C-alpha positions in Angstrom: 106.8 77.9 131.5 103.1 77.9 129.9 102.1 80.8 132.5 105.1 82.8 131.6 104.2 82.9 128.0 100.3 83.2 128.7 101.3 86.6 130.5 103.8 87.7 128.0 102.3 87.0 124.7 99.4 89.0 125.1 101.6 92.2 126.7 104.0 91.9 123.9 101.0 92.0 121.6 99.3 94.8 123.1 102.7 96.9 123.4 103.3 96.4 119.8 99.4 97.4 119.2 99.8 100.5 121.6 103.2 101.9 119.7 101.8 100.8 116.1 98.9 102.8 116.8 100.5 106.0 118.3 103.0 106.0 115.5 100.7 105.5 112.3 99.8 108.5 110.1 95.8 109.7 110.9 95.0 109.6 107.3 96.2 105.6 107.5 93.4 104.8 110.6 90.0 103.6 109.7 87.1 103.0 111.5 87.8 105.2 115.1 89.8 108.1 115.5 93.5 107.2 117.0 92.8 108.5 121.1 90.1 105.6 120.7 92.1 103.1 119.5 94.7 103.8 121.8 92.3 103.6 125.0 90.8 100.6 123.3 94.2 98.8 123.1 95.2 100.1 126.8 91.9 99.0 128.5 91.4 95.8 126.5 94.8 94.8 125.6 93.9 91.1 124.1 90.7 92.4 122.3 91.8 95.8 121.5 95.2 94.7 120.1 93.7 92.1 118.0 91.0 94.7 116.6 93.6 97.2 115.7 95.7 94.5 114.0 93.0 93.6 111.9 90.7 96.5 111.4 92.4 99.9 112.6 95.1 100.3 109.9 95.5 100.3 106.2 98.1 98.1 105.7 98.8 97.5 101.9 98.0 99.2 98.7 96.1 96.4 97.9 93.5 97.7 100.5 92.5 100.4 98.5 91.3 98.1 95.6 94.5 98.3 93.2 93.2 101.5 91.8 96.4 103.2 92.5 95.1 106.4 94.3 94.9 106.6 97.9 92.9 109.3 99.7 92.8 111.3 96.3 96.5 111.2 96.0 98.4 108.9 93.6 99.9 105.8 95.3 103.6 106.3 95.7 105.5 103.1 95.4 109.1 102.3 94.4 109.5 101.6 90.8 112.9 100.3 89.5 114.4 102.5 87.1 113.9 100.3 83.9 110.5 100.3 84.9 109.8 104.4 85.7 108.9 106.2 82.3 110.3 109.4 84.2 113.6 108.3 84.5 114.0 106.8 81.1 112.8 109.9 79.7 115.1 111.9 81.8 118.2 109.7 80.2 116.8 110.5 76.5 116.8 114.3 77.6 120.2 114.1 78.9 121.5 112.1 76.0 120.4 114.8 73.5 122.2 117.7 75.5 125.3 115.4 75.3 125.2 115.1 71.9 124.6 118.7 70.9 126.8 120.3 68.1 130.1 122.3 69.2 130.8 119.8 72.2 134.4 119.2 72.6 134.9 115.6 71.6 135.5 112.9 74.6 134.7 115.0 77.5 130.7 114.2 76.9 129.5 117.7 77.1 130.3 118.5 80.7 133.0 121.2 82.1 135.7 120.6 84.3 135.7 116.6 83.6 
């Protein structure tokens, strides 16, 4: 059983690293171009896979120093609606539109409802 694991674990690791490498966007790859990383993972399965996992790819927003800017663009992360100022502003705008004078009472300012 141990002999099988000694073969399967590095194989699974190299398959994971290779697929992760080729499916990663070019702007998220660090230190070397994507084709060189793929060749490294294929030629040296254990060392190349571990190197890719540790140093090859940006893995978290914290890797950019918590700046909120990544590669010159704002970092797009999911924000809960009650914490999103744009969403809250749209609710205020919608409420102001619904409260316009001249609307029929009870229809909320919308046609056909």
